[in-house]
Each structure stands twice: as structure tokens, then as C-alpha cells.
N, C-alpha and C positions, 0 to 999 in steps of 0.2 A: 589179206595182209601178208606182206613180205618182210622177213627179217634178214637183213644183209649184213654178214660179218665183215670186218675189215681184214680178216685172214684171207690169203690167196686161195679161193675155192672156185670151182668151175660153175658159177651161177650165171643165168641169163642177166644181162645188164638191164637196169631200170629203163634207160633211154630206149633200148630196143623193144622192151615190153610195151612201153607207152606208144611207140610208133606203130606197133602191130595191133594195138587196141585203141584206135583213135575215137571209138564211140563211147569210151568210158571217161568219167570225170576222175581226176586224181588229185590227191593232196599229199605233199611230201613234208615231213618234219625232219630236217637235217640236223643231227646233233654234232657235237664237237668231234674232232678227229679221235680215232680209236674207240669211239662209242658207237652204239647201235644206231643204224638208220631205220626209221619206221615209216613205211609208206602205206597209206590207206587207199585202196582202189574201190570206188563206189560206183557201181553200174547204175545207169538210169533205168528206173523201173518202167517197164513197158505195160501197156494196158492189157488186161486179160480179155480173152474172147468169150469168156463165160460171164453173162450178165445176171445179176441177182435182182429179181422182182420181189419187192417186199410190200405186202398189202395186208390190211386187217382181216381177221377171220369172220367175226360176227357182225360188225357194223358195216354199213354201206355196201352190202352184198351185191346189189345191182351195179353199183359203180365199179367195184373190183372185177366183176364178171365181164363187163364191157371193155374195161381197160386191157385185161388179159387177152380177150378175143381180138382186140385191135392190134396188139403186139404180134399175135400169131398171123393175122391177116397181112400185116406189113411184111413179115418175113416171107410169106407165101407169094404175095403179089410182086415184091421187089426181088424175088429169087435170091434172098440173102442166105449164103451158105457158110458164112464165117463166124456165126454167133450161136452160142448155146444159151438158152434161157433156163434159169432155175427159179421156180415159183416158190416163194417162202411166205408163210402166213404167221401172223402174231395175234395173240388174244388181247394183250394189254401192253402198257409201256415197259413194264419189267420184262415181259417176254421178248419185246423188241430189242431191249438192251442186251439181253443174253444172246439173242440171235446175232447181233452185230459183233459181239465179242468173239464169236466163232468165225464169222464170214468176212469181217472187215480187214482183208489183207491188202497190202500195198498194190495198187494197180487195178483193183476191182471197181467195176461200174455197178452202181445200185440205182434202181428206179422204184419209186413208191412213196409211201406215207401220204395220207390225205389231210392230216390235221397239223396245226401249229405245234401242239404238244409232242407229237411223234417226231416232227422235224427237229425240234429242240434236242431230242435224244440223239438224233443222227449227228448233230453238230459236234457232239463230244468225241466223235471218232474221226474227225477231219485230219487230226495229226497222224493218222495211219496212212495218209497219202491215197485216199480213195476218191471217187467221183460219184456224187449223189444227185440225181434228178428227182425233185420232189414236186408233188401236185399241190402243196400247201398254197393258200391264197395270201398268206402274210408275208409281205415283201421285206419286213424287218428281219426275216430269217435268211434272206439271200446273203451269200458271202462264204468265204473260205472254200470248202469243197462242195457246198450246196448250191445247186442251180434250180431255180423255180420255173416251171413249165406250164403254169395254169393260164387261163384267160384273165387278163388284168384290165380293170376299167381305165387305167391311165392311157392305154392304147386307144380306147374309144374316144376319150376326151381330147387327146392330142389330134386325132383325125378330124373331129368335129370343129375344134377351134381353129384349126388350119383352114377349114372350109368356110367358116363364117366370114362375112365381110368385116373389114376393120371397123371398130367402134360399134359393133353390134351390142344391143342391150339385152342381157340374158337374165332370165328368171329360172330358178331351180325349185322344183316341187318333188320331194323325195320321201320314201318311207323310213320310219324309225327302226331300221334293222341294220345288220352288219353292212350289207351292200350299200344301202342308201346313205348311211352315216359316213362310210368310206368315201363315197362320191363327194359329199359335202366337205370332207376333210381335205381332199386333194385338188379340188376344182380351181381354187383361187389363183395359185401360181401358173397353172396351165392357161387359164383365161387371160391373165396379164401378159403372158408371153405371146398369146395369139392375137392380142390387140383388141380384145372385147372386155366388156364391163359386166360384172354380176351386180344387178341393181335390186334384185328382190329374191327372197327365198322363204320357203315354208316347208313344214314337214307334217306327216300324219302317222297315226298308229297303224300297225299292221292289220288290225281288225277293221280299219276304215271308220271307226266310231267318230273321229274328229276330222274326217276328210273334207266335209263340206265347209267347215270353219277355216281349214287351212287354205282351201281354194279362194274363199272370200277374202281372206287376209292377203293372199298373194296378189289378187287382181284389184284390191281396194274396192271391193264390191259395195260395202256399206257406204263409203264416201261417194262413190259414183251414183248410187241409188239416191242418196240424200240430195245430191246436185240435181238429179232428174226431177225430184219432187219440188225443189226450189224453183226450177224453171217452169214447171207446170203451173205453180201458183202465180208466177209473174204473168204468164201468157193468159191465164184465165181472167185476169183483171183488165185485159185489153180487148177492145171491140173491133179493131181493124182486121181486115181480111187476112193479111199476112200472118198475124199472130194466131188467128183461129186455125189456119192451115198448119202452122207449125205445131200447135197444140195437138191436132189430130194425128200428126206424124209421130210425135213422141209418146202418144198414149200407149202404143204397143211395145215400147221399150221397157226393159227391166232396169237399165242404168243408162247413163249418158257419158260420152267420152270414151276414148280408147285406153287400154292398159298402157303402162309406160315401158313395156319391154317388147322386143321384136322377136325373140326366140324363147321357148319354154322347154327346158330339159326335164324329162320324166323318166328317171332311172328305176323303173319298176317292171314287173312282168307277171305272167299268170293271170288268174282271175281278178287280181287287184287292178291291173292295168285296164282290163276290159270294163271295170266299174268306174275307175278314176277318169278315163278319157271322155266318156259321155257327159260327166258332171261339169267339165270345163266350159263347153259352150252353154250349158244350162245356166251357169253363173257368169255369162257374158265374157268368157275368154274365148274369143272367136278364132277358130283354126284357119279362117280365110284371111285373117289379119295378123295372126301370130303363128310363126312356124313351130309346130310341135316336133320335138327332138327326142330320140331314144338312143340307148347304148346297145351293145351287142346282145343283151338279154332280150331284145325285141326280135331276134332272128328266129322267128317261129311263125309258120303259116297261120297259126291260130289267130294272130292279130291282124292279118292282112285284109280281112273283110270288114273290120270294124269301121263304120261310117265316119266317126270322128277322127280316125287316124289316116284317112285318105289324103295323100299329099304330104304326110309326115315323113321325116327322114331319120335314119339311124346309121351308125357306123358298123361295118361288117364286110363280109365277102359274099358274093352272089352264090346262091345255093347250087347252081350248075357246076361250080368249081368242085363240089364234093359229091355230085350225083353218082359218079362211078364208085366212089368209096361206099356210099349208102347202098347201092345196088349189090356190090360184092358182099358187103357185110350181111345184108338181108338174105341173100341167096344161101350163104353158108350157115348162118346162125339162126335163120328163120325168125328174125325180129329186127326192128329198126334200131340203129345204134343211138346211144345217147350223144348229145351235141359235143361233149368233151372227148368222145372216143377218137376224134381225129388227132388228138395230141400225141398219143403213143405211136400212131401210124407214122407221123412225121419224125418223131424222135428216133425211131429205129434206123431211119436213113442216116442221121448224124452219127449214131453209134457205129453203124456199119462202116462209115467213112473213117472214123477214128481208128477202128481195128484194122481196116484194110491198109491204112497208111502207116501201121506199126508205130503209132505215136507213143511217147512216154507220157507219164502223168503230167509233167511240167509242160510238155508240148501241147497236151490236150487243154490244159488251163489257158495257155496262150491263145489257142485257136478260139475257144469259147469267149475269152475276154476281149477279143478283137471285134469291136462293133462295126468295123468296116466290112467284115465278112458276113454276107447275107445268104440265108438258106431259103429255098423255094418249097413251100408246103401246100397242103390242101387249103389251109386258111390264110394263104397269101405269103408274101415274103416276111422273114423274121430274122432277128439276130439277138444276141445276148448283150445286155447292158447292165452293169453292176450285178451280175449273176442272176438277172431275171430276164425272161424272154420278152421281147418287144416285137409286136406285129405291125406292119404297115397296112392299114385298113382303108377300104373304100367308103364312099357315102352312098347309101341305098335309099330309094324313095318308094313308098308304098302306094300302089294303085291297083284297084280291081283284083284283089286277091294275090298279088305278087309283089316282089321287091326287086327293083332294077337298079343297076349301077348308075349313079347320077354324074359323078365327076369323071 
């Protein structure tokens, strides 16, 4: 702040000062003659080269360990020498808030928090002109200074529906958990934009206790079985050779007629997927006639030998794109990385660019909010849209123990 008197003193002129300091914003409040002129000079806050990693102490220990390892590996492999990492731990939300009260200085970059509750605490500090990258899966928390960097099912569905032929008839069979319910919640507008129609959907409990009934409902199993029995009775009452041959042919069938959908989306994983997939052909949802579809959670070699999933497709990036990362991680840390460990590896490249470019907080926001700017990472090209990361994914097809790029 400069206080300039109207008395004739040997002060530097305001115009000359502003010319010499073109990188600062200025605001002048000119008062009446013979009164004081007050000029506020506000320097644009540059981004710190010290990055605060904030992760929980007691919960999700394996996740936090792999994320921190990936940060370190990224700095080592990319030869980043302009960043200092500070690892912070918090035990509960109160502890997190106290930590942010001390560290949330203008221009600071933060990375961390795994839950929605913790990310809500972070949003209270956005007024401090900080930048926070969160691993939360709740897109409702994206905005202001918070950028979400998780894997999001929207990316999977957009890639799939862009791949489906126009007017494809889609069925959805999903588990009654956060992931499955979220897929069911967001799928309709994405399908509509992609030119496909959702014509059937069913859900099942996580313990699979009602899975068989859900599959029957989805494929109209009972109706098709009833129709089969009806046709058998008709053919049994006929004595001609054609009817007898037709009866012999359908005796081995469980149902008659095809299901009324062309594609079936199965957004599940783990042991449940390996139990659900074989049940489908058992209840006459034939993978030779219906294209089985998965999301990014299928990206696990565990599923690639399952007979009922041969020929099935899912959205993702080929494993060979991250082979080098997996090898480097395994050699250094003596264990295979979690699938999400690629996220901090790519993120460090962006943070390094921001710091190298000597960007201000406002310029960093502008960079990240420009969806035309795309970054190249282990998991494909990505950009930020409405403060959430969006990935451009490929379509992979399962055959003989591997998944290969289809499109």
C-alpha cells in the first residue's frame, strides 16, 4: 500500500511504479484534490513448489502406501527436481481440519483425501486460494479449488455408447452397491446421447442371494419358458413328420425365442462377476447372441479366462501401456501396484508443468478448466471437465486370457 501526499515530496510516481511492475494487478482509489490517494497493489499469488500430500493414518493403509510410492516413483522416473513433497497424515476429520488451518496457504497444492467426508472438509478452505486434487469418487464435490482425479464410470459409459451401433438395445444387470447404483443413476442420458436405448434392467444383492431371479427377470426367462411348453403341447398333438421333428428339436431347449436386447452391461467385478457370468447362459442369455459388456473394473487378468466372457468387451486401456510402470514399481517396492497407483504417477507430471511454468493460482485454474487441453498419461489421454478428470478410453475385447484393443 502506498500513501501519496499532495505535498511536494520526492516520491516515485505511481505511473512509473506500475510500468516497472507490469506483472502485478493494481487498483487505484482516487480521492478528491488535497485528500489522500490510496493505491492497493495485489501481486498474483504464484504456486508453491512444495506439495502437501494429505492421507489418512489408520484407514486404507494399503491404498495410501501405494499412492505415496507412486508419487515417489514418478519424481524418480521423470527426473522431476522442482518439487518437494511433504507427507501429512490425519486420524479423523477434526485432525484434518486442524492440519489444513496450518498448511492452507495461498498458492499451495494439496493432494489427497480418499472419502467424500474428508473432501467436504477441504472445500471449506477453497477461499484461501489453494489447489486440491482429491481421490474422492463423489463428483458432487468437484468445484471451486477441488479437482477430482479418480477413475469415473462416466468415462467408461461414454466410450461404450460411442462404440455401440445406433439404435442398439441395451440391458443393464447391476449389483445393489455404490458402484452399481451409480451406474444405474447416470446411464440414461449417456445412452440417449449415444443413440442407444435401455430396454431392460435388473439388480441383485451383493451376496448374490437373488441373482438367479434377477437374471430370469432380465431375460424374461419364465415367459419364454412358458412359450416353449405351449409350443411343445401343440406339436405333441400333431402326427405329421415336420411337427415330430420340430418337437425333437425343441425338447433340449430351456426356453424359446431370443431376449429382446442386443447388449448386456455387467458393471461388477471380483468373485461376483465370476459367479454371475456363467449364470447368464444357464438361464438362456446366450453370449453368442448377446454382446456381454463390462466397464473399467473388468481390467483384471483374473477374468480373461472365464469361458462365458470370451468375446466380451469392456472400456479401458491395454495393459501394455502400463507395463513399464508395473515393472518399475515392482522392482523398487517388491510388490505389484494397485490399479489406481497410476493416478498419482500421471498427476505429478501436471504439477511439475504448473510449477515449471511459474503459474499463478488463477492461471492454474484456467489451465485445468480448459477442456481443450489434453494430457497424455499411462491410462490414456485425459483432461478436466467441470473440475473432474475425464479419460478417453478404448474398447478392449477378451480372448484366450488377454484383452486386446478393438477399435
